[in-house]
Backbone as numpy.savetxt, mean C-alpha at the origin, in Angstrom:
# Nx Ny Nz CAx CAy CAz Cx Cy Cz
-8.68 -21.97 16.50 -7.81 -22.59 17.49 -6.77 -23.48 16.81
-7.18 -24.17 15.74 -6.25 -25.02 15.00 -5.11 -24.18 14.41
-5.46 -23.01 13.89 -4.47 -22.11 13.33 -3.50 -21.65 14.42
-4.03 -21.26 15.56 -3.21 -20.82 16.68 -2.27 -21.94 17.14
-2.82 -23.13 17.30 -2.00 -24.26 17.76 -0.90 -24.61 16.76
-1.23 -24.54 15.47 -0.23 -24.84 14.45 0.95 -23.87 14.55
0.65 -22.57 14.66 1.71 -21.57 14.71 2.37 -21.45 16.08
1.78 -22.03 17.10 2.41 -22.02 18.42 3.69 -22.86 18.41
3.75 -23.85 17.54 4.95 -24.68 17.40 5.91 -23.95 16.46
7.06 -23.53 16.98 7.99 -22.71 16.20 8.50 -23.44 14.95
8.61 -24.77 15.00 9.08 -25.49 13.80 8.03 -25.43 12.69
6.74 -25.53 13.05 5.68 -25.38 12.05 5.69 -23.98 11.46
5.85 -22.97 12.33 5.86 -21.59 11.89 7.02 -21.34 10.93
8.22 -21.79 11.30 9.40 -21.60 10.44 9.24 -22.30 9.10
8.75 -23.53 9.12 8.56 -24.29 7.89 7.54 -23.59 6.98
6.44 -23.10 7.57 5.41 -22.41 6.82 5.99 -21.17 6.11
6.69 -20.32 6.86 7.24 -19.09 6.26 8.36 -19.39 5.27
9.15 -20.41 5.52 10.18 -20.80 4.55 9.54 -21.20 3.23
8.43 -21.94 3.30 7.73 -22.35 2.09 7.12 -21.15 1.36
6.58 -20.20 2.13 6.01 -18.99 1.52 7.09 -18.23 0.76
8.25 -18.05 1.39 9.36 -17.33 0.74 9.82 -18.08 -0.50
9.99 -19.39 -0.40 10.44 -20.19 -1.54 9.45 -20.08 -2.70
8.17 -20.22 -2.39 7.14 -20.14 -3.43 7.09 -18.74 -4.06
7.27 -17.70 -3.25 7.20 -16.34 -3.78 8.39 -16.04 -4.70
9.52 -16.64 -4.45 10.69 -16.42 -5.30 10.51 -17.02 -6.69
9.61 -17.96 -6.82 9.37 -18.59 -8.11 8.23 -17.93 -8.88
7.57 -16.94 -8.27 6.41 -16.32 -8.89 6.72 -15.18 -9.84
7.91 -14.59 -9.75 8.19 -13.38 -10.50 7.97 -13.53 -12.00
8.13 -14.72 -12.54 7.94 -14.94 -13.98 6.46 -14.93 -14.36
5.60 -15.26 -13.40 4.19 -15.49 -13.70 3.25 -14.42 -13.16
3.75 -13.54 -12.30 2.86 -12.63 -11.60 2.09 -11.72 -12.54
2.74 -11.13 -13.54 2.03 -10.19 -14.41 1.13 -10.92 -15.39
1.49 -12.13 -15.78 0.58 -12.94 -16.61 -0.67 -13.28 -15.79
-0.48 -13.59 -14.52 -1.62 -13.88 -13.64 -2.48 -12.64 -13.47
-1.84 -11.49 -13.38 -2.59 -10.24 -13.25 -3.47 -10.01 -14.48
-2.90 -10.24 -15.66 -3.68 -10.08 -16.89 -4.86 -11.05 -16.89
-4.63 -12.27 -16.42 -5.71 -13.25 -16.36 -6.80 -12.84 -15.38
-6.41 -12.28 -14.24 -7.38 -11.80 -13.25 -8.22 -10.68 -13.85
-7.58 -9.74 -14.52 -8.31 -8.63 -15.12 -9.29 -9.14 -16.17
-8.85 -10.07 -17.00 -9.72 -10.62 -18.05 -10.94 -11.30 -17.44
-10.72 -12.06 -16.39 -11.82 -12.76 -15.72 -12.80 -11.76 -15.10
-12.26 -10.73 -14.45 -13.14 -9.73 -13.84 -13.93 -8.98 -14.90
-13.30 -8.67 -16.03 -14.00 -7.97 -17.11 -15.15 -8.81 -17.66
-14.96 -10.12 -17.71 -16.01 -11.00 -18.22 -17.19 -11.09 -17.25
-16.91 -10.96 -15.96 -17.94 -11.14 -14.95 -18.62 -9.85 -14.51
-18.05 -8.71 -14.83 -18.60 -7.43 -14.39 -19.16 -6.67 -15.58
-20.45 -6.39 -15.57 -21.09 -5.74 -16.71 -20.69 -4.26 -16.83
-20.36 -3.62 -15.73 -20.02 -2.20 -15.79 -18.55 -1.96 -15.41
-17.67 -2.74 -16.04 -16.23 -2.66 -15.75 -15.71 -1.27 -16.15
-15.01 -0.59 -15.26 -14.51 0.76 -15.59 -13.41 0.72 -16.65
-13.30 1.80 -17.39 -12.31 1.84 -18.47 -10.95 2.32 -17.99
-10.85 2.85 -16.78 -9.56 3.32 -16.27 -9.36 2.78 -14.86
-8.14 2.49 -14.54 -7.71 2.07 -13.21 -8.73 1.17 -12.51
-9.02 0.02 -13.08 -10.07 -0.81 -12.52 -9.72 -1.52 -11.20
-8.45 -1.67 -10.90 -8.08 -2.36 -9.67 -7.31 -1.43 -8.74
-7.74 -1.41 -7.51 -7.12 -0.56 -6.52 -6.60 -1.45 -5.40
-5.30 -1.37 -5.16 -4.67 -2.16 -4.10 -4.41 -1.22 -2.93
-4.99 -1.53 -1.79 -4.84 -0.69 -0.61 -3.97 -1.40 0.41
-2.94 -0.72 0.88 -2.03 -1.29 1.88 -2.10 -0.38 3.10
-2.60 -0.90 4.20 -2.76 -0.10 5.41 -1.54 -0.26 6.31
-1.30 0.73 7.13 -0.19 0.76 8.09 1.14 0.50 7.39
1.36 1.17 6.29 2.53 0.96 5.43 3.84 1.39 6.09
3.75 2.17 7.17 4.99 2.65 7.80 5.89 1.52 8.27
5.34 0.34 8.51 6.20 -0.78 8.90 7.13 -1.19 7.76
6.77 -0.83 6.53 7.62 -1.16 5.38 8.77 -0.18 5.19
8.64 1.03 5.68 9.76 1.96 5.51 10.52 2.23 6.80
10.26 1.42 7.80 11.05 1.46 9.02 12.15 0.42 8.86
13.40 0.83 8.99 14.52 -0.09 8.79 14.51 -1.19 9.84
14.80 -2.39 9.39 14.87 -3.55 10.28 16.33 -3.94 10.48
16.59 -4.67 11.54 17.95 -5.13 11.80 18.52 -5.96 10.68
17.66 -6.76 10.03 18.13 -7.62 8.94 18.48 -6.83 7.68
18.09 -5.54 7.64 18.38 -4.72 6.47 19.66 -3.92 6.63
20.40 -4.14 7.70 21.59 -3.33 7.93 22.57 -3.51 6.76
23.16 -2.41 6.37 24.08 -2.44 5.23 23.39 -2.14 3.92
22.06 -2.14 3.91 21.31 -1.84 2.69 20.70 -0.46 2.81
20.72 0.29 1.71 20.09 1.60 1.73 18.63 1.51 1.31
18.14 0.31 1.05 16.78 0.11 0.61 15.92 -0.39 1.77
14.71 0.14 1.87 13.74 -0.35 2.84 12.80 -1.30 2.10
11.94 -1.97 2.85 10.94 -2.82 2.20 10.02 -1.98 1.32
9.77 -0.74 1.71 8.94 0.15 0.90 9.61 0.45 -0.44
10.92 0.69 -0.42 11.67 0.91 -1.66 11.55 -0.31 -2.57
11.69 -1.48 -1.99 11.60 -2.71 -2.77 10.19 -2.91 -3.31
9.18 -2.58 -2.50 7.80 -2.68 -2.97 7.58 -1.76 -4.17
8.11 -0.53 -4.11 7.97 0.39 -5.24 8.63 -0.18 -6.49
9.76 -0.84 -6.33 10.44 -1.45 -7.49 9.59 -2.55 -8.10
8.99 -3.37 -7.26 8.14 -4.46 -7.75 6.92 -3.89 -8.47
6.30 -2.88 -7.86 5.12 -2.28 -8.49 5.49 -1.59 -9.80
6.71 -1.07 -9.89 7.16 -0.44 -11.13 7.21 -1.44 -12.28
7.45 -2.71 -11.97 7.47 -3.74 -13.02 6.10 -3.85 -13.70
5.04 -3.49 -12.98 3.69 -3.60 -13.54 3.10 -2.27 -13.96
3.96 -1.30 -14.25 3.49 0.05 -14.56 2.57 0.10 -15.79
2.66 -0.86 -16.67 1.82 -0.83 -17.88 0.46 -1.49 -17.65
0.22 -2.00 -16.46 -1.05 -2.66 -16.16 -2.00 -1.69 -15.47
-3.30 -1.99 -15.57 -4.33 -1.09 -15.04 -4.58 -1.34 -13.56
-3.75 -0.74 -12.71 -4.01 -0.79 -11.28 -3.36 0.40 -10.61
-3.84 0.71 -9.44 -3.26 1.78 -8.64 -3.08 1.24 -7.23
-2.12 1.81 -6.53 -1.85 1.40 -5.17 -2.01 2.59 -4.24
-2.72 2.37 -3.17 -2.86 3.39 -2.14 -2.26 2.81 -0.87
-1.36 3.56 -0.26 -0.80 3.11 1.01 -1.20 4.10 2.09
-1.69 3.56 3.19 -2.15 4.38 4.30 -1.25 4.14 5.50
-1.09 5.16 6.30 -0.30 5.02 7.51 -0.75 6.04 8.53
-0.63 5.70 9.79 -0.93 6.65 10.85 0.35 7.33 11.34
1.49 6.95 10.78 2.77 7.52 11.16 3.34 8.22 9.94
3.74 9.47 10.11 4.19 10.23 8.95 5.70 10.46 8.99
6.40 9.83 8.05 7.83 10.05 7.83 8.01 10.29 6.34
7.42 11.36 5.85 7.36 11.60 4.42 8.74 11.62 3.78
9.74 12.15 4.46 11.06 12.23 3.85 11.64 10.86 3.57
11.29 9.86 4.36 11.80 8.52 4.08 11.00 7.84 2.97
9.77 8.29 2.75 8.97 7.73 1.67 9.36 8.30 0.32
9.65 9.57 0.30 9.94 10.23 -0.97 11.12 11.18 -0.80
12.32 10.63 -0.73 13.48 11.51 -0.59 13.68 12.34 -1.86
14.43 13.42 -1.75 14.70 14.24 -2.93 15.49 13.43 -3.95
15.44 13.85 -5.20 16.15 13.14 -6.26 17.64 12.99 -5.95
18.21 13.99 -5.30 19.66 13.98 -5.04 20.08 12.86 -4.09
19.20 12.47 -3.17 19.60 11.46 -2.18 18.80 10.16 -2.27
17.95 10.03 -3.25 17.15 8.81 -3.40 18.06 7.61 -3.59
17.75 6.47 -2.96 18.61 5.30 -3.10 18.54 4.65 -4.48
17.46 4.88 -5.21 17.26 4.24 -6.50 17.80 5.10 -7.63
18.54 4.49 -8.55 19.04 5.20 -9.72 17.87 5.71 -10.55
16.82 4.93 -10.63 15.63 5.33 -11.37 15.03 6.61 -10.78
15.00 6.70 -9.46 14.45 7.89 -8.82 15.37 9.10 -8.99
16.65 8.88 -9.15 17.61 9.98 -9.31 17.69 10.47 -10.75
17.16 9.72 -11.70 17.22 10.06 -13.11 16.43 11.35 -13.38
17.13 12.40 -13.79 16.49 13.70 -14.03 15.62 13.70 -15.27
15.78 12.71 -16.16 14.97 12.67 -17.37 13.61 12.03 -17.13
13.44 11.37 -16.00 12.17 10.74 -15.68 11.37 11.64 -14.74
10.10 11.76 -15.02 9.21 12.45 -14.10 8.33 11.39 -13.46
8.65 11.09 -12.22 7.88 10.08 -11.51 6.75 10.74 -10.73
5.57 10.13 -10.73 4.48 10.72 -9.95 4.82 10.66 -8.47
4.34 11.62 -7.72 4.58 11.64 -6.28 4.02 10.35 -5.68
4.80 9.69 -4.84 4.34 8.41 -4.30 3.37 8.56 -3.14
3.04 9.80 -2.79 2.17 9.97 -1.64 1.39 11.27 -1.75
0.30 11.30 -1.05 -0.43 12.53 -0.77 -0.67 12.47 0.72
-0.10 13.39 1.44 -0.24 13.34 2.89 -1.49 14.08 3.30
-2.36 13.39 4.00 -3.57 13.99 4.53 -3.54 13.79 6.04
-3.26 14.84 6.80 -3.19 14.68 8.24 -4.51 14.17 8.80
-4.39 13.46 9.90 -5.55 12.80 10.49 -6.64 13.79 10.90
-6.27 14.89 11.49 -7.28 15.76 12.11 -7.49 17.10 11.43
-7.09 17.24 10.19 -7.19 18.54 9.53 -8.64 19.01 9.41
-9.56 18.14 9.10 -10.95 18.54 8.91 -11.70 18.67 10.22
-11.38 17.82 11.16 -12.06 17.88 12.44 -11.65 19.15 13.21
-10.42 19.63 12.98 -9.96 20.86 13.62 -10.66 22.07 13.00
-10.86 22.04 11.69 -11.50 23.16 10.99 -13.00 23.22 11.24
-13.60 22.07 11.46 -15.05 22.00 11.66 -15.32 21.03 12.82
-15.09 21.47 14.06 -15.17 20.55 15.19 -16.59 20.04 15.44
-16.66 18.90 16.09 -17.95 18.33 16.46 -18.56 19.15 17.60
-19.85 19.35 17.52 -20.57 20.10 18.55 -21.62 19.17 19.13
-21.67 19.03 20.46 -22.63 18.12 21.09 -24.07 18.43 20.65
-24.85 17.38 20.45 -26.28 17.43 20.12 -26.59 18.05 18.76
-25.57 18.17 17.89 -25.82 18.73 16.57 -25.95 17.63 15.51
-25.19 16.55 15.63 -25.21 15.48 14.64 -26.45 14.61 14.80
-26.92 14.10 13.67 -28.06 13.17 13.67 -27.58 11.82 13.16
-28.41 10.83 13.27 -28.06 9.51 12.76 -27.78 9.57 11.27
-28.53 10.37 10.54 -28.31 10.53 9.11 -26.99 11.24 8.83
-26.68 12.28 9.56 -25.46 13.04 9.27 -24.19 12.26 9.61
-24.20 11.45 10.67 -22.99 10.70 11.01 -22.75 9.54 10.06
-23.73 9.18 9.29 -23.57 8.12 8.30 -23.15 8.63 6.94
-22.96 9.93 6.81 -22.62 10.52 5.52 -21.11 10.46 5.28
-20.74 10.51 4.02 -19.33 10.54 3.64 -18.66 11.81 4.17
-19.37 12.92 4.12 -18.81 14.19 4.59 -18.40 14.10 6.06
-19.25 13.47 6.87 -18.95 13.34 8.30 -17.77 12.39 8.51
-17.78 11.25 7.84 -16.72 10.26 7.99 -15.39 10.82 7.52
-15.41 11.60 6.44 -14.17 12.15 5.89 -13.47 13.11 6.84
-14.20 13.64 7.83 -13.57 14.52 8.81 -12.47 13.81 9.58
-12.52 12.49 9.61 -11.57 11.73 10.41 -10.36 11.24 9.60
-10.26 11.67 8.34 -9.05 11.44 7.56 -8.91 10.09 6.90
-9.02 9.00 7.62 -8.70 7.68 7.10 -9.52 7.26 5.88
-10.81 7.53 5.80 -11.57 7.09 4.62 -11.09 7.73 3.32
-10.36 8.85 3.39 -9.89 9.49 2.18 -8.90 8.59 1.46
C-alpha cells in the first residue's frame, strides 16, 4: 500500500523515474566491470559453475520494446534496436539473452541486411547470429492435441507436456 500511495502522487512518480534515468546514464562506464564482479562472486559461491554461458537473461513480453512509441518519432531505432546495441557492448562476456513475446512481428525484430537501421547489421563482412528463434504458441498442441481423460497427474507435470504450450521453450 505504501508503494501504491507513493506512486499515486505524480510528483513522486516523476521524481523517482527522473532519478532512475539520471543514475542509469552514469552506469555505462561501470556496467561491464560490475558484470565481471558478479560472475566472479557467483563462481566462488557455486561449486558446479558451468563452463559455458553461465548467465541467462530472460526478457518476457519483449514486443513492447519493438513497438514504436510517440516519443521515438523521427528515429529509425526502436527500444529493441537500442537494447541489441547495449548487449553488443558485452559480447565478450559469458551471458545469453532470451526474449519472449506473445506477439510476432519477426520482420521488425530482424530486418534484412539491406534495410536494417544499424550500420553494424548492414555490414556484409559480419555474420551476426539470428536474434530470434520463432516458436509458435500452438505448434505442438495442434500436432498432438489433448484428449479428455488421457492425462495423469504425473504426465501433466512433465516437461514434454508443458512444452506443448510453447512458452517454456
